[in-house]
N, C-alpha and C positions, 0 to 999 in steps of 0.2 A: 548323396547323391543315388538318386532315381533311372534306372535305363527302362525302354518300356517298349512293345511294337505293338504299333495300333494304325486300324485303318480313325479315315471320320469320324464312319461308321459305329467306332472304339474308343474317340474316346471326345464325340458330343456328348454319353451323360456322364465320364469321370471328370468337365468339364461344366456340366449343369450342376450336377453332386457338387462339389470344389468352391462353385460360385454359391450357392444354395448358403456353406456354413463361414464367408467371408466376401464380404463384397470386394471386388475388385475390379482395376481394369487393365489393361495388355496395351503395352507397348513397346515398336520393335527395334530390337535394339540394334544399336550399331549406329553407321556411321551418315550425319546429319551434313547438308551445307548449310544451313542456321538451326538456329537454338528453341525449333519449335517443332512439335508434331501434335498429333490426333489417335488419344487413346481410344482402345475400342472400349462396350463399357461390357464385354463378354467372347468366350474362345471362339464362338461359332461363327463371327465376326474375321473374326484371325481368314487373309483372303488365301486363296489354293487349300484349306489347310490339309490335313490327308495328302497331299503331295510334298515329296523330296523339292527340296530351291539347289541339290547339289546332291553330285554322287558318293559325298561322304557325308555325311550324318554331321558329321562334325566344324563343320561350315556349312549348313539348313540352316535356312533365317533362325534366329532365334527372337523371343521376347520378355520383354520385363513383363513382371507379373506384382501390381503396387494395391496395396487400398485405394481404395474410390479417391479417397483425402486429401493422397503422397501431391505434393506437389515433388516433381520428377524436377533435378538439376542434371544438366549439361558438361559435357569438361569442353573445353578449349584446348585448341591444339597451334601448334600454325606449322603451315609446313614448311621445311627449309629448304624443299626444291619450289615451291611455290607461293604466289604471294596471296592468296586464299585464308581462310581460315575456316578447322573443321573442324566438327562441332561434335563428339562421343556421347549418346547414350547406352551405361551397362550399370553398375553396382558399384563399381570404385568412389562414387559420389550420391551413389543412392541405396545403401546400408542396408533400410529396412524394403528391401526385395528380393523376387530370387528370380531366376530367368529358365526361361519351358524355353525347348529344341525341338519342338513337334512332330519331328523327325516324317516317312512316309511313305507314297510309290514313286518307286522314281526306272523307268524303265519296262520291258514286259518281268515280270516274275521276278519282281527285284522288291524288298520295302526296307529301311531303314528305320533304325531303332531312333527311337528321342530321348530325349531328356529334361529331368526337373531335376535342379539346382543354386545352390547358393553356396557364393562362394563369400557370405556375414557371415557374423555371429549374433549379430542380430535380437531380439524377443521377438521380431514384429516376423522377421525370414523364417524362423526356428516356426512359427506358429504359420504363415505360408507355405513353409514348407510339407509337414505333418499334415495343411491340410487337403493337401492337394498329394501327397503320398496315401491319406485317408484313403479316397476315392479310388487310386487305383487298384488299393484292394481290391475293395468292393465290387468293384468293376472290370480289372481281369481273375490272368490266373499265371501261377509263378511257374516260369520254365525257366531252368537254372536258376543267373543271378537276373534277367528280365521275367519284368512284367509285359503275358499278352494280353490281349484282346482279344475275346470272339471269333470274329473277322477272319484276324490277324495269324492264330491259329488252323482255321482254317484256309490258310493260303499254305498259310509253312507243309499242312500233311499234303497237299495235291500240290507240291513240288516248288512252291514259292523258295525264295534264297530272302531270308532274313537275316541279315551284315549288318556290318556296319559303313559297308561304303563301298563299291557296285568295284572297284576294282580292288577288293582285297580279295584273296583264296577260299576257294569256294569248302576248305576244310576249318575259317573260321565262322563261317555260317553258324547262326541257332540250328540244333537240328529237335525233332521232337523225343 
């Protein structure tokens, strides 16, 4: 797992470099009403890329990244309190994948971290993770435990909070 602070401007070249090394697709992870999805052919197509979807990075939208040719599978769960069936897209039955949580800007002066990770031990998952990490390392700098894009570093230097959650105390923010 790698954690990073990036703006959309920082993340686009990382995604492009990753996609140049591996033909992949991106699919929003999480709950679906039916077992169908619309994959994205590139990370630049992720809706609202660079904007956090939640004030806590752990709860922001995540995307399953897998090879272009993989047929993704959905898990089906019947809700005890509802008569409808729920479908989940995640790594549990898609081990040849990684999870990208882009993070991004939240509110004024807050940038939430993103992460790339896998829960799988598959060879394909490891290759995807390495490919993304290599692109991340080429297009950012290491600040403590985080990779930080150039624009994000500029925001940090001008007083923005680079943090895991808007509600976190400032003493837990990344400091330059």
